[in-house]
C-alpha positions as CSV (number, residue, x, y, z in Angstrom):
1,X,165.4,-69.0,135.1
2,X,168.7,-67.4,136.0
3,X,170.3,-70.7,137.0
4,X,169.3,-74.2,138.1
5,X,170.0,-76.0,141.3
6,X,169.9,-79.7,142.1
7,X,169.2,-80.8,145.7
8,X,170.0,-84.2,147.1
9,X,168.8,-86.5,149.8
10,X,172.3,-87.4,150.9
11,X,175.7,-85.8,151.0
12,X,177.0,-88.9,149.1
13,X,174.5,-88.1,146.3
14,X,175.6,-84.5,146.0
15,X,179.3,-85.4,145.9
16,X,178.7,-88.3,143.4
17,X,176.6,-86.1,141.2
18,X,179.3,-83.4,141.1
19,X,181.8,-86.0,139.9
20,X,179.4,-87.2,137.3
21,X,178.4,-83.8,136.1
22,X,181.8,-82.0,135.9
23,X,182.8,-83.6,132.5
24,X,179.3,-82.8,131.1
25,X,178.6,-79.3,132.2
26,X,179.9,-76.3,134.2
27,X,178.7,-77.0,137.7
28,X,179.3,-75.5,141.1
29,X,178.7,-77.0,144.5
30,X,176.9,-74.7,146.9
31,X,174.8,-74.7,150.1
32,X,171.1,-75.3,149.5
33,X,169.2,-72.0,149.3
34,X,167.1,-71.0,152.2
35,X,164.1,-70.8,149.9
36,X,164.4,-74.5,149.1
37,X,165.7,-75.9,152.4
38,X,165.3,-79.5,151.2
39,X,167.8,-82.2,151.2
40,X,171.2,-82.7,152.7
41,X,172.4,-79.1,152.7
42,X,174.6,-79.4,149.6
43,X,173.3,-78.4,146.1
44,X,174.8,-78.3,142.6
45,X,174.3,-75.2,140.6
46,X,174.2,-75.2,136.7
47,X,173.5,-72.9,133.8
48,X,170.0,-73.0,132.4
49,X,171.2,-74.0,128.9
50,X,172.8,-77.1,130.5
51,X,169.5,-78.4,131.9
52,X,169.0,-81.2,129.3
53,X,172.7,-82.3,129.5
54,X,172.6,-82.3,133.4
55,X,169.3,-84.3,133.4
56,X,170.7,-86.9,130.9
57,X,174.0,-87.3,132.9
58,X,172.1,-87.9,136.2
59,X,169.7,-90.2,134.5
60,X,172.6,-92.3,133.2
61,X,174.2,-92.4,136.7
62,X,173.5,-94.8,139.5
63,X,171.5,-92.1,141.4
64,X,167.7,-92.8,141.5
65,X,165.3,-90.0,140.5
66,X,164.0,-89.8,144.1
67,X,167.4,-89.0,145.4
68,X,167.6,-85.6,143.7
69,X,165.3,-82.7,142.6
70,X,165.7,-79.9,140.1
71,X,164.9,-76.2,140.8
72,X,164.9,-73.1,138.7
73,X,166.1,-70.0,140.4
74,X,165.3,-66.4,139.4
75,X,166.2,-63.1,141.0
76,X,168.4,-62.4,144.0
77,X,168.2,-61.1,147.6
78,X,164.6,-60.6,148.8
79,X,163.3,-61.1,145.2
80,X,164.9,-64.6,144.9
81,X,162.5,-67.3,143.8
82,X,163.1,-71.0,143.6
83,X,160.6,-73.2,141.7
84,X,160.7,-77.0,141.5
85,X,161.1,-78.2,138.0
86,X,159.2,-81.2,136.7
């Protein structure tokens, strides 16, 4: 995994998650990748080594698990692959 992405069912969820995650990890707001095309159109990108920290921060937030999904992204351009993480 080159980096992780979290998608959200609502714009509110994406903005709220960014606020929750900023103190815990280095995150970046970005458009949802075409390879995923799920959710509200806004995603949060994070470093692979921050996966456990990001999961814990979201679990402790008011967002419900069904309101977001984690993906692992590898490659770039035509070789880009996004795989949903359990």
